[in-house]
C-alpha angles and dihedrals in degrees: 000000000000121000095251094054092047093050090050093050091049091051091048091050091048089052093048091049092049090049093050092050091051093049093045090051092051092051091046093053090046093051091051089054094235094146093055104035098079107013136170112203128182118225091204091233131083123206115264092243096058120126129197092261099049135063127195115225129185113214117197137166126034102011127111097242112025115199150094117305138184113232134173117269110263092040121146135216093272091055092057093043089052089048088053091055096266133275123323118236090260097048119123096225096167097068100088136022108267089214092066107127117242126225125215113274094019123153112217115198117195111199128215123238118267112259 
């Protein structure tokens, strides 16, 4: 086998292996539920009373006072959790970065720790 063909096959094998690792990592994260455990979902509609300096966030799950709250634009996950009375004792607070910015109309789901 000449050297060029061998180099080509080595590069092709490397690309296939990297793709397999990426796909495997995606499926592993999905099977652990990482994408659903602490999610922020946009509802696509903002309340009519919204102003340019405010956002409306719905906080659900393991917080003391779930509900819809008005926050300042630029607020992060921790601002919404504080507004909802803080985490409950069984909240899994380590799943997402609490400094993640929020968008108007988002639904923030705080998961409970697995038993």
